[in-house]
N, CA, C and O atoms as a Tripos MOL2 file, in Angstrom:
@<TRIPOS>MOLECULE
protein
  252   251    63     0     0
PROTEIN
NO_CHARGES

@<TRIPOS>ATOM
      1 N         -15.4030   -3.5940   51.0150 N.3       1 MET1
      2 CA        -16.4690   -4.2470   51.6110 C.3       1 MET1
      3 C         -17.0310   -3.1200   52.4500 C.2       1 MET1
      4 O         -16.5890   -2.0330   52.8220 O.2       1 MET1
      5 N         -18.3710   -3.8970   52.6410 N.am      2 ASN2
      6 CA        -19.6390   -3.2440   53.4030 C.3       2 ASN2
      7 C         -19.6550   -3.5050   54.6480 C.2       2 ASN2
      8 O         -19.0620   -4.5270   54.9910 O.2       2 ASN2
      9 N         -20.3200   -2.6880   55.6840 N.am      3 ALA3
     10 CA        -20.6860   -3.3390   57.1770 C.3       3 ALA3
     11 C         -20.9230   -4.8150   57.2230 C.2       3 ALA3
     12 O         -20.3760   -5.6610   57.9310 O.2       3 ALA3
     13 N         -21.9960   -4.9620   56.1810 N.am      4 GLN4
     14 CA        -22.5290   -6.5340   56.3930 C.3       4 GLN4
     15 C         -21.7260   -7.5710   56.5290 C.2       4 GLN4
     16 O         -21.8000   -8.4740   57.3630 O.2       4 GLN4
     17 N         -20.8110   -7.3860   55.5270 N.am      5 GLU5
     18 CA        -19.9270   -8.1790   54.7770 C.3       5 GLU5
     19 C         -18.5720   -8.3810   56.3530 C.2       5 GLU5
     20 O         -18.0410   -9.3780   56.8410 O.2       5 GLU5
     21 N         -18.5120   -7.4490   56.5570 N.am      6 LEU6
     22 CA        -17.4680   -7.4060   57.7290 C.3       6 LEU6
     23 C         -17.9810   -7.9400   58.7300 C.2       6 LEU6
     24 O         -17.1750   -8.6040   59.3810 O.2       6 LEU6
     25 N         -19.0530   -7.9150   59.1340 N.am      7 LYS7
     26 CA        -20.1700   -8.2620   60.2390 C.3       7 LYS7
     27 C         -19.8580   -9.7260   59.9240 C.2       7 LYS7
     28 O         -19.2260  -10.1950   60.8700 O.2       7 LYS7
     29 N         -20.0710  -10.6890   58.8930 N.am      8 LYS8
     30 CA        -20.1490  -11.8910   58.8560 C.3       8 LYS8
     31 C         -18.8160  -12.4940   58.8280 C.2       8 LYS8
     32 O         -18.5810  -13.6480   59.1870 O.2       8 LYS8
     33 N         -17.8560  -11.5610   58.3340 N.am      9 LEU9
     34 CA        -16.1960  -12.3460   58.6370 C.3       9 LEU9
     35 C         -15.8780  -12.3080   59.6960 C.2       9 LEU9
     36 O         -14.9910  -13.0660   60.0850 O.2       9 LEU9
     37 N         -16.5050  -11.3870   60.5670 N.am     10 LEU10
     38 CA        -16.0450  -11.1950   62.3280 C.3      10 LEU10
     39 C         -16.9190  -11.9780   62.7330 C.2      10 LEU10
     40 O         -16.4150  -12.4010   63.7740 O.2      10 LEU10
     41 N         -18.2590  -12.6460   62.5770 N.am     11 LYS11
     42 CA        -18.8770  -13.4870   63.4420 C.3      11 LYS11
     43 C         -18.0370  -15.4720   63.2220 C.2      11 LYS11
     44 O         -17.9680  -16.4860   63.9160 O.2      11 LYS11
     45 N         -17.6480  -15.0940   62.0340 N.am     12 LYS12
     46 CA        -17.1430  -16.4430   61.5860 C.3      12 LYS12
     47 C         -15.2880  -16.7460   62.4650 C.2      12 LYS12
     48 O         -14.6660  -17.7750   62.7310 O.2      12 LYS12
     49 N         -14.9770  -15.2240   62.6610 N.am     13 SER13
     50 CA        -13.8220  -15.5080   63.5630 C.3      13 SER13
     51 C         -14.1370  -15.2040   65.3940 C.2      13 SER13
     52 O         -13.4440  -14.5920   66.2070 O.2      13 SER13
     53 N         -15.4530  -15.9130   65.5650 N.am     14 GLY14
     54 CA        -15.5530  -15.7490   66.8890 C.3      14 GLY14
     55 C         -16.1120  -14.7570   67.5520 C.2      14 GLY14
     56 O         -16.4110  -15.0270   68.7150 O.2      14 GLY14
     57 N         -16.3830  -13.5350   67.1230 N.am     15 CYS15
     58 CA        -16.4610  -12.4520   67.6960 C.3      15 CYS15
     59 C         -18.2750  -12.3710   67.9850 C.2      15 CYS15
     60 O         -19.0790  -12.9380   67.2460 O.2      15 CYS15
     61 N         -18.5510  -11.7890   68.8470 N.am     16 THR16
     62 CA        -19.4850  -11.2170   69.3130 C.3      16 THR16
     63 C         -20.2040   -9.7450   69.2980 C.2      16 THR16
     64 O         -19.3560   -8.8820   69.5270 O.2      16 THR16
     65 N         -21.4430   -9.2270   69.1080 N.am     17 PHE17
     66 CA        -21.5500   -8.0150   68.8000 C.3      17 PHE17
     67 C         -23.2280   -7.4850   69.9320 C.2      17 PHE17
     68 O         -24.3010   -8.0250   70.2020 O.2      17 PHE17
     69 N         -22.6960   -6.4550   70.1920 N.am     18 GLU18
     70 CA        -23.8570   -5.4370   71.1500 C.3      18 GLU18
     71 C         -24.3220   -4.6140   70.5760 C.2      18 GLU18
     72 O         -23.5030   -3.9470   69.9460 O.2      18 GLU18
     73 N         -25.7280   -4.2000   70.4500 N.am     19 ASN19
     74 CA        -26.4770   -3.2920   70.1120 C.3      19 ASN19
     75 C         -26.1680   -2.0830   71.0640 C.2      19 ASN19
     76 O         -25.9280   -2.2590   72.2590 O.2      19 ASN19
     77 N         -26.1860   -0.9250   70.5090 N.am     20 HIS20
     78 CA        -26.4660    0.1900   71.6630 C.3      20 HIS20
     79 C         -27.5740    0.8440   71.7350 C.2      20 HIS20
     80 O         -28.2770    1.2520   70.8100 O.2      20 HIS20
     81 N         -27.7260    0.9440   72.9030 N.am     21 ARG21
     82 CA        -29.3120    1.7670   73.3170 C.3      21 ARG21
     83 C         -29.2310    3.4450   72.4650 C.2      21 ARG21
     84 O         -28.2280    4.1480   72.3420 O.2      21 ARG21
     85 N         -30.6120    3.7260   71.9860 N.am     22 GLY22
     86 CA        -30.6530    4.6140   71.3870 C.3      22 GLY22
     87 C         -30.3890    4.5960   69.8030 C.2      22 GLY22
     88 O         -30.5750    5.6510   69.1970 O.2      22 GLY22
     89 N         -30.0400    3.6600   69.2220 N.am     23 GLY23
     90 CA        -29.7650    3.6240   67.9560 C.3      23 GLY23
     91 C         -29.0100    4.4310   67.6240 C.2      23 GLY23
     92 O         -29.4780    5.4760   67.1710 O.2      23 GLY23
     93 N         -27.6990    4.2880   67.7070 N.am     24 SER24
     94 CA        -26.6730    4.9150   67.8810 C.3      24 SER24
     95 C         -25.8490    4.8020   66.4510 C.2      24 SER24
     96 O         -24.9300    5.5230   66.0640 O.2      24 SER24
     97 N         -26.4720    3.6590   65.7780 N.am     25 GLY25
     98 CA        -25.9890    3.3500   64.2520 C.3      25 GLY25
     99 C         -24.5230    2.3410   64.1870 C.2      25 GLY25
    100 O         -23.9640    1.9500   63.1630 O.2      25 GLY25
    101 N         -24.1830    2.1150   65.3930 N.am     26 HIS26
    102 CA        -22.6900    1.3220   65.6780 C.3      26 HIS26
    103 C         -23.0640    0.2540   66.3890 C.2      26 HIS26
    104 O         -24.1700    0.2310   66.9290 O.2      26 HIS26
    105 N         -22.1910   -0.7720   66.4830 N.am     27 LEU27
    106 CA        -22.2010   -2.1350   67.1240 C.3      27 LEU27
    107 C         -20.9210   -2.2720   67.8750 C.2      27 LEU27
    108 O         -19.8530   -2.0070   67.3240 O.2      27 LEU27
    109 N         -20.9790   -2.6170   68.9340 N.am     28 THR28
    110 CA        -19.8080   -2.8450   69.6640 C.3      28 THR28
    111 C         -19.3210   -4.2620   69.3850 C.2      28 THR28
    112 O         -19.9760   -5.2250   69.7830 O.2      28 THR28
    113 N         -17.9930   -4.4310   68.5940 N.am     29 VAL29
    114 CA        -17.4470   -6.0550   68.4090 C.3      29 VAL29
    115 C         -16.6280   -6.5690   69.4950 C.2      29 VAL29
    116 O         -15.6820   -5.8600   69.8410 O.2      29 VAL29
    117 N         -16.8220   -7.6940   70.1070 N.am     30 ARG30
    118 CA        -16.0710   -7.9240   71.1710 C.3      30 ARG30
    119 C         -15.3140   -9.5310   70.7110 C.2      30 ARG30
    120 O         -15.9770  -10.4630   70.2560 O.2      30 ARG30
    121 N         -14.0890   -9.5690   70.9080 N.am     31 ARG31
    122 CA        -13.4170  -10.7440   70.8240 C.3      31 ARG31
    123 C         -12.4170  -10.9330   71.7540 C.2      31 ARG31
    124 O         -11.3450  -10.3280   71.7130 O.2      31 ARG31
    125 N         -12.7800  -11.9140   72.7630 N.am     32 GLY32
    126 CA        -12.1140  -11.9290   74.1330 C.3      32 GLY32
    127 C         -12.1680  -10.7560   74.8120 C.2      32 GLY32
    128 O         -13.1970  -10.1250   75.0570 O.2      32 GLY32
    129 N         -10.9530  -10.4370   75.1430 N.am     33 SER33
    130 CA        -11.0180   -8.8060   76.0440 C.3      33 SER33
    131 C         -10.8410   -7.8580   74.9370 C.2      33 SER33
    132 O         -10.7710   -6.6740   75.2680 O.2      33 SER33
    133 N         -10.7620   -8.1190   73.7930 N.am     34 ARG34
    134 CA        -10.6300   -6.8810   73.0820 C.3      34 ARG34
    135 C         -11.9350   -6.3680   72.4770 C.2      34 ARG34
    136 O         -12.7570   -7.1560   72.0120 O.2      34 ARG34
    137 N         -12.1210   -5.0760   72.4820 N.am     35 LYS35
    138 CA        -13.4450   -4.7130   71.2220 C.3      35 LYS35
    139 C         -12.9340   -3.5720   70.4930 C.2      35 LYS35
    140 O         -11.8800   -2.9420   70.5740 O.2      35 LYS35
    141 N         -14.0410   -3.4640   69.7020 N.am     36 SER36
    142 CA        -13.9260   -2.1240   68.5740 C.3      36 SER36
    143 C         -15.2820   -2.1150   68.1150 C.2      36 SER36
    144 O         -16.1160   -3.0130   68.2250 O.2      36 SER36
    145 N         -15.4220   -0.7250   67.4660 N.am     37 GLN37
    146 CA        -16.8730   -0.0690   67.0730 C.3      37 GLN37
    147 C         -16.6990   -0.4070   65.5200 C.2      37 GLN37
    148 O         -15.8300   -0.3050   64.6540 O.2      37 GLN37
    149 N         -17.7600   -0.7780   65.6260 N.am     38 LEU38
    150 CA        -18.4280   -1.2650   63.8190 C.3      38 LEU38
    151 C         -19.3330   -0.4410   63.5870 C.2      38 LEU38
    152 O         -20.2980   -0.4040   64.3490 O.2      38 LEU38
    153 N         -19.2430    0.5360   62.3410 N.am     39 PRO39
    154 CA        -20.5150    1.6950   61.6680 C.3      39 PRO39
    155 C         -21.5040    0.8590   60.9480 C.2      39 PRO39
    156 O         -21.1810    0.1800   59.9740 O.2      39 PRO39
    157 N         -22.6900    0.9050   61.4170 N.am     40 MET40
    158 CA        -23.7480    0.1360   60.3740 C.3      40 MET40
    159 C         -24.5400    1.3600   59.9210 C.2      40 MET40
    160 O         -25.5460    1.7640   60.5040 O.2      40 MET40
    161 N         -23.9990    1.9200   58.8260 N.am     41 HIS41
    162 CA        -24.5950    3.1270   57.7930 C.3      41 HIS41
    163 C         -24.7940    2.7190   56.7420 C.2      41 HIS41
    164 O         -23.9460    2.7910   55.8530 O.2      41 HIS41
    165 N         -26.1760    2.0920   56.5510 N.am     42 GLY42
    166 CA        -26.5700    1.7990   55.2620 C.3      42 GLY42
    167 C         -26.2060    0.6250   54.5880 C.2      42 GLY42
    168 O         -25.0440    0.3100   54.8460 O.2      42 GLY42
    169 N         -26.8160   -0.1850   53.7660 N.am     43 ASN43
    170 CA        -26.2020   -1.8670   53.0800 C.3      43 ASN43
    171 C         -25.3160   -1.5210   51.8770 C.2      43 ASN43
    172 O         -24.6330   -2.4820   51.5210 O.2      43 ASN43
    173 N         -25.1390   -0.3750   51.1370 N.am     44 ARG44
    174 CA        -24.2980   -0.2150   50.2570 C.3      44 ARG44
    175 C         -23.3640    0.4940   50.5660 C.2      44 ARG44
    176 O         -22.3580    0.3360   49.8750 O.2      44 ARG44
    177 N         -23.2930    1.4950   51.6410 N.am     45 LYS45
    178 CA        -21.6430    2.0790   51.6540 C.3      45 LYS45
    179 C         -20.3900    1.1610   52.0860 C.2      45 LYS45
    180 O         -20.2500    0.3880   53.0330 O.2      45 LYS45
    181 N         -19.9570    1.3510   51.5520 N.am     46 GLU46
    182 CA        -18.1430    0.9170   51.3460 C.3      46 GLU46
    183 C         -17.6450    1.4500   52.7370 C.2      46 GLU46
    184 O         -17.9040    2.6280   52.9850 O.2      46 GLU46
    185 N         -16.9650    0.7210   53.6640 N.am     47 LEU47
    186 CA        -16.2830    0.9680   54.5640 C.3      47 LEU47
    187 C         -14.8760    1.2640   54.0820 C.2      47 LEU47
    188 O         -14.4960    0.5780   53.1330 O.2      47 LEU47
    189 N         -14.0620    2.1380   54.5530 N.am     48 GLY48
    190 CA        -12.7900    2.2760   54.1300 C.3      48 GLY48
    191 C         -11.7280    1.4240   54.3750 C.2      48 GLY48
    192 O         -11.7180    0.9330   55.5030 O.2      48 GLY48
    193 N         -10.7020    1.0710   53.5140 N.am     49 LYS49
    194 CA         -9.8420    0.2180   53.7310 C.3      49 LYS49
    195 C          -9.1200    0.2540   55.2490 C.2      49 LYS49
    196 O          -8.8810   -0.7010   55.9890 O.2      49 LYS49
    197 N          -8.8770    1.5560   55.4380 N.am     50 GLY50
    198 CA         -8.3220    2.1880   56.8240 C.3      50 GLY50
    199 C          -9.1880    1.6570   57.9460 C.2      50 GLY50
    200 O          -8.7260    1.0660   58.9230 O.2      50 GLY50
    201 N         -10.4890    1.9060   57.7460 N.am     51 LEU51
    202 CA        -11.2070    1.2870   59.0470 C.3      51 LEU51
    203 C         -11.4130    0.2900   59.0750 C.2      51 LEU51
    204 O         -11.9630    0.0540   60.1510 O.2      51 LEU51
    205 N         -11.2790   -0.8240   58.3330 N.am     52 VAL52
    206 CA        -11.5370   -2.1730   58.0070 C.3      52 VAL52
    207 C         -10.3320   -2.8700   58.8490 C.2      52 VAL52
    208 O         -10.4630   -3.8080   59.6350 O.2      52 VAL52
    209 N          -9.1650   -2.2170   58.5140 N.am     53 ASN53
    210 CA         -7.9600   -2.9510   59.1070 C.3      53 ASN53
    211 C          -7.6500   -2.4990   60.6230 C.2      53 ASN53
    212 O          -6.9790   -3.1390   61.4320 O.2      53 ASN53
    213 N          -8.2980   -1.2320   60.8380 N.am     54 LYS54
    214 CA         -8.1650   -0.7800   62.2700 C.3      54 LYS54
    215 C          -9.0300   -1.6860   62.8910 C.2      54 LYS54
    216 O          -8.5370   -2.1530   63.9180 O.2      54 LYS54
    217 N         -10.2110   -2.1180   62.6110 N.am     55 ILE55
    218 CA        -11.1420   -2.8800   63.2750 C.3      55 ILE55
    219 C         -10.7510   -4.3010   63.1680 C.2      55 ILE55
    220 O         -11.2470   -5.0920   63.9700 O.2      55 ILE55
    221 N         -10.0220   -4.6670   62.3810 N.am     56 LEU56
    222 CA         -9.2720   -6.1100   62.4870 C.3      56 LEU56
    223 C          -8.2720   -6.2150   63.5460 C.2      56 LEU56
    224 O          -8.2160   -7.0960   64.4040 O.2      56 LEU56
    225 N          -7.2150   -4.8720   63.3350 N.am     57 LYS57
    226 CA         -5.9950   -4.8530   64.1960 C.3      57 LYS57
    227 C          -6.3340   -4.7300   65.4820 C.2      57 LYS57
    228 O          -5.5900   -5.4120   66.1870 O.2      57 LYS57
    229 N          -7.5940   -3.8230   66.4090 N.am     58 ASP58
    230 CA         -8.2410   -3.5170   67.3990 C.3      58 ASP58
    231 C          -8.4100   -5.1190   68.1090 C.2      58 ASP58
    232 O          -8.0870   -5.3250   69.2780 O.2      58 ASP58
    233 N          -8.9710   -6.2100   67.1970 N.am     59 LEU59
    234 CA         -9.7410   -7.3010   67.4950 C.3      59 LEU59
    235 C          -8.6440   -8.6840   67.4550 C.2      59 LEU59
    236 O          -8.9600   -9.8720   67.5260 O.2      59 LEU59
    237 N          -6.9560   -7.9530   67.2880 N.am     60 GLY60
    238 CA         -6.2260   -9.0450   67.0690 C.3      60 GLY60
    239 C          -6.1940   -9.8340   66.0700 C.2      60 GLY60
    240 O          -5.4150  -10.7860   66.1030 O.2      60 GLY60
    241 N          -7.1950   -9.5790   64.7360 N.am     61 LEU61
    242 CA         -7.2760  -10.7960   63.5970 C.3      61 LEU61
    243 C          -6.3220  -10.1650   62.7680 C.2      61 LEU61
    244 O          -6.2240  -10.8310   61.7380 O.2      61 LEU61
    245 N          -5.3750   -8.9220   62.7430 N.am     62 LYS62
    246 CA         -4.2060   -8.4950   61.6820 C.3      62 LYS62
    247 C          -3.3780   -8.0860   62.3490 C.2      62 LYS62
    248 O          -3.6030   -7.2210   63.1960 O.2      62 LYS62
    249 N          -2.1400   -8.6320   62.1280 N.am     63 GLY63
    250 CA         -0.8070   -8.4040   62.7270 C.3      63 GLY63
    251 C          -0.5080   -7.0050   62.5330 C.2      63 GLY63
    252 O           0.5550   -6.5390   62.9410 O.2      63 GLY63
@<TRIPOS>BOND
     1     1     2 1
     2     2     3 1
     3     3     4 2
     4     3     5 am
     5     5     6 1
     6     6     7 1
     7     7     8 2
     8     7     9 am
     9     9    10 1
    10    10    11 1
    11    11    12 2
    12    11    13 am
    13    13    14 1
    14    14    15 1
    15    15    16 2
    16    15    17 am
    17    17    18 1
    18    18    19 1
    19    19    20 2
    20    19    21 am
    21    21    22 1
    22    22    23 1
    23    23    24 2
    24    23    25 am
    25    25    26 1
    26    26    27 1
    27    27    28 2
    28    27    29 am
    29    29    30 1
    30    30    31 1
    31    31    32 2
    32    31    33 am
    33    33    34 1
    34    34    35 1
    35    35    36 2
    36    35    37 am
    37    37    38 1
    38    38    39 1
    39    39    40 2
    40    39    41 am
    41    41    42 1
    42    42    43 1
    43    43    44 2
    44    43    45 am
    45    45    46 1
    46    46    47 1
    47    47    48 2
    48    47    49 am
    49    49    50 1
    50    50    51 1
    51    51    52 2
    52    51    53 am
    53    53    54 1
    54    54    55 1
    55    55    56 2
    56    55    57 am
    57    57    58 1
    58    58    59 1
    59    59    60 2
    60    59    61 am
    61    61    62 1
    62    62    63 1
    63    63    64 2
    64    63    65 am
    65    65    66 1
    66    66    67 1
    67    67    68 2
    68    67    69 am
    69    69    70 1
    70    70    71 1
    71    71    72 2
    72    71    73 am
    73    73    74 1
    74    74    75 1
    75    75    76 2
    76    75    77 am
    77    77    78 1
    78    78    79 1
    79    79    80 2
    80    79    81 am
    81    81    82 1
    82    82    83 1
    83    83    84 2
    84    83    85 am
    85    85    86 1
    86    86    87 1
    87    87    88 2
    88    87    89 am
    89    89    90 1
    90    90    91 1
    91    91    92 2
    92    91    93 am
    93    93    94 1
    94    94    95 1
    95    95    96 2
    96    95    97 am
    97    97    98 1
    98    98    99 1
    99    99   100 2
   100    99   101 am
   101   101   102 1
   102   102   103 1
   103   103   104 2
   104   103   105 am
   105   105   106 1
   106   106   107 1
   107   107   108 2
   108   107   109 am
   109   109   110 1
   110   110   111 1
   111   111   112 2
   112   111   113 am
   113   113   114 1
   114   114   115 1
   115   115   116 2
   116   115   117 am
   117   117   118 1
   118   118   119 1
   119   119   120 2
   120   119   121 am
   121   121   122 1
   122   122   123 1
   123   123   124 2
   124   123   125 am
   125   125   126 1
   126   126   127 1
   127   127   128 2
   128   127   129 am
   129   129   130 1
   130   130   131 1
   131   131   132 2
   132   131   133 am
   133   133   134 1
   134   134   135 1
   135   135   136 2
   136   135   137 am
   137   137   138 1
   138   138   139 1
   139   139   140 2
   140   139   141 am
   141   141   142 1
   142   142   143 1
   143   143   144 2
   144   143   145 am
   145   145   146 1
   146   146   147 1
   147   147   148 2
   148   147   149 am
   149   149   150 1
   150   150   151 1
   151   151   152 2
   152   151   153 am
   153   153   154 1
   154   154   155 1
   155   155   156 2
   156   155   157 am
   157   157   158 1
   158   158   159 1
   159   159   160 2
   160   159   161 am
   161   161   162 1
   162   162   163 1
   163   163   164 2
   164   163   165 am
   165   165   166 1
   166   166   167 1
   167   167   168 2
   168   167   169 am
   169   169   170 1
   170   170   171 1
   171   171   172 2
   172   171   173 am
   173   173   174 1
   174   174   175 1
   175   175   176 2
   176   175   177 am
   177   177   178 1
   178   178   179 1
   179   179   180 2
   180   179   181 am
   181   181   182 1
   182   182   183 1
   183   183   184 2
   184   183   185 am
   185   185   186 1
   186   186   187 1
   187   187   188 2
   188   187   189 am
   189   189   190 1
   190   190   191 1
   191   191   192 2
   192   191   193 am
   193   193   194 1
   194   194   195 1
   195   195   196 2
   196   195   197 am
   197   197   198 1
   198   198   199 1
   199   199   200 2
   200   199   201 am
   201   201   202 1
   202   202   203 1
   203   203   204 2
   204   203   205 am
   205   205   206 1
   206   206   207 1
   207   207   208 2
   208   207   209 am
   209   209   210 1
   210   210   211 1
   211   211   212 2
   212   211   213 am
   213   213   214 1
   214   214   215 1
   215   215   216 2
   216   215   217 am
   217   217   218 1
   218   218   219 1
   219   219   220 2
   220   219   221 am
   221   221   222 1
   222   222   223 1
   223   223   224 2
   224   223   225 am
   225   225   226 1
   226   226   227 1
   227   227   228 2
   228   227   229 am
   229   229   230 1
   230   230   231 1
   231   231   232 2
   232   231   233 am
   233   233   234 1
   234   234   235 1
   235   235   236 2
   236   235   237 am
   237   237   238 1
   238   238   239 1
   239   239   240 2
   240   239   241 am
   241   241   242 1
   242   242   243 1
   243   243   244 2
   244   243   245 am
   245   245   246 1
   246   246   247 1
   247   247   248 2
   248   247   249 am
   249   249   250 1
   250   250   251 1
   251   251   252 2
@<TRIPOS>SUBSTRUCTURE
     1 MET1         2 RESIDUE 1 A MET
     2 ASN2         6 RESIDUE 1 A ASN
     3 ALA3        10 RESIDUE 1 A ALA
     4 GLN4        14 RESIDUE 1 A GLN
     5 GLU5        18 RESIDUE 1 A GLU
     6 LEU6        22 RESIDUE 1 A LEU
     7 LYS7        26 RESIDUE 1 A LYS
     8 LYS8        30 RESIDUE 1 A LYS
     9 LEU9        34 RESIDUE 1 A LEU
    10 LEU10       38 RESIDUE 1 A LEU
    11 LYS11       42 RESIDUE 1 A LYS
    12 LYS12       46 RESIDUE 1 A LYS
    13 SER13       50 RESIDUE 1 A SER
    14 GLY14       54 RESIDUE 1 A GLY
    15 CYS15       58 RESIDUE 1 A CYS
    16 THR16       62 RESIDUE 1 A THR
    17 PHE17       66 RESIDUE 1 A PHE
    18 GLU18       70 RESIDUE 1 A GLU
    19 ASN19       74 RESIDUE 1 A ASN
    20 HIS20       78 RESIDUE 1 A HIS
    21 ARG21       82 RESIDUE 1 A ARG
    22 GLY22       86 RESIDUE 1 A GLY
    23 GLY23       90 RESIDUE 1 A GLY
    24 SER24       94 RESIDUE 1 A SER
    25 GLY25       98 RESIDUE 1 A GLY
    26 HIS26      102 RESIDUE 1 A HIS
    27 LEU27      106 RESIDUE 1 A LEU
    28 THR28      110 RESIDUE 1 A THR
    29 VAL29      114 RESIDUE 1 A VAL
    30 ARG30      118 RESIDUE 1 A ARG
    31 ARG31      122 RESIDUE 1 A ARG
    32 GLY32      126 RESIDUE 1 A GLY
    33 SER33      130 RESIDUE 1 A SER
    34 ARG34      134 RESIDUE 1 A ARG
    35 LYS35      138 RESIDUE 1 A LYS
    36 SER36      142 RESIDUE 1 A SER
    37 GLN37      146 RESIDUE 1 A GLN
    38 LEU38      150 RESIDUE 1 A LEU
    39 PRO39      154 RESIDUE 1 A PRO
    40 MET40      158 RESIDUE 1 A MET
    41 HIS41      162 RESIDUE 1 A HIS
    42 GLY42      166 RESIDUE 1 A GLY
    43 ASN43      170 RESIDUE 1 A ASN
    44 ARG44      174 RESIDUE 1 A ARG
    45 LYS45      178 RESIDUE 1 A LYS
    46 GLU46      182 RESIDUE 1 A GLU
    47 LEU47      186 RESIDUE 1 A LEU
    48 GLY48      190 RESIDUE 1 A GLY
    49 LYS49      194 RESIDUE 1 A LYS
    50 GLY50      198 RESIDUE 1 A GLY
    51 LEU51      202 RESIDUE 1 A LEU
    52 VAL52      206 RESIDUE 1 A VAL
    53 ASN53      210 RESIDUE 1 A ASN
    54 LYS54      214 RESIDUE 1 A LYS
    55 ILE55      218 RESIDUE 1 A ILE
    56 LEU56      222 RESIDUE 1 A LEU
    57 LYS57      226 RESIDUE 1 A LYS
    58 ASP58      230 RESIDUE 1 A ASP
    59 LEU59      234 RESIDUE 1 A LEU
    60 GLY60      238 RESIDUE 1 A GLY
    61 LEU61      242 RESIDUE 1 A LEU
    62 LYS62      246 RESIDUE 1 A LYS
    63 GLY63      250 RESIDUE 1 A GLY
């Protein structure tokens, strides 16, 4: 799964996104009081399974 695919999935789950000033290449993802960081490094680069699971867990979307 790449960053764009994960972003679409998170958006469907009701998450909001904030850009960082200075172009850090990351987005802050918020869902209620929970938040996580989503790296946006290139369109074709796959995110590791561990990172995807951590982001989902941080946002309360995975047990």
